[in-house]
N, C-alpha and C positions, 0 to 999 in steps of 0.2 A: 580584849577587843583588838583585832588585828588592825594595823595601820595601813592605809592605802598608799600605794606608790604614787609619786607625782608623775604626770604624763611625760615630763622631760626625762625622767629616769627610765620610763618604759621605752621611749624613743631610743635612748642611748643603748639600752640592752637588746632591743629586738628589731631595730630598723636595719635597713641595708646600708647604713652609713659606714661603720668600721667596727672591727674587733679591737678594742682598746686595751692597752696594758693597764694594770691597776694603778690608781692614784696618779695618772699621767699629769693631771692639772694641778697637783700639789707640789711639784718640783719647784725649787726656788730659782733654778737657772733656766732662763728662756731657751737656751740652746738644748738643754735636756728635754724640755717639753717638745720642742720642734723635732728633735731626733726620735723621740718616742712616737710621735704622731707619724713621722715619715716611715718608720719601721712598720707600724701598724697598717698604714695605708698601702704599703708595698706588699705586705703579706696577707692582707684581708681578702677573704673570698666573698665578703658581703657588700663590697662597694659597687656603686653603679658608675660613677665618673672616673676620671683619671686619679692616680694616687694623690697628686697635688690638690685637686678639687676636693677630694674627700677629706683630706687632712685639714685644709683650710676651713672647710665647711663645719667640721666637728669643733674646731677651735672657736670659730665665730659663734656657733650654736651654744657652746658652753659659756662664753662671755656674755652673750645676750640673755641666757636663761638665769645666770647668776645675778644679773641686774644690780640692784642697790645693795644686795648682800655681799658684794665683792668690795673689799677695801681698795682705796686708791692705789696703794702699793702693789697689791695683787693684780689689779686690772692693768697697771703699767707693765708688770712682768709678762702678763699674758699677751698684751699688745706687742711687746718686744718679741715674743715668741712668733708672732705673725711674720715679722721681719726675718727672723732666723729660719723660719719655714720656707720663705721665698728664697733665701740664700741656699738652703739645703737642696732645693729643687731647681736651682739656677734660673730663677724667675726674676723679672724686673719688678721694681716697686710700682705701685699704681701711679699713674700720671695725674698730676694736679691740673685742673682746668686753667687755661690762660686767663689772666685778668685784663 
């Protein structure tokens, strides 16, 4: 009996998001994850938005889809990858609302 692919895998493989390097989200170093996403975003022919938007979108998509299956340590590394991605694209961190 053939197993069905999850819809999130289908999106990753066939959407206009990005052409990703293999195992990009498995890296232990947040800088390596960010660098890989940056390379993919800059070279992808399938993205719709800017390279930064596409890279950040794919990282956020992965974190959200992994959900509870992501260990706290892994989630922390991927969240740090967001910061590294902003640095790689020379973007400011998001502003916090004034209290």
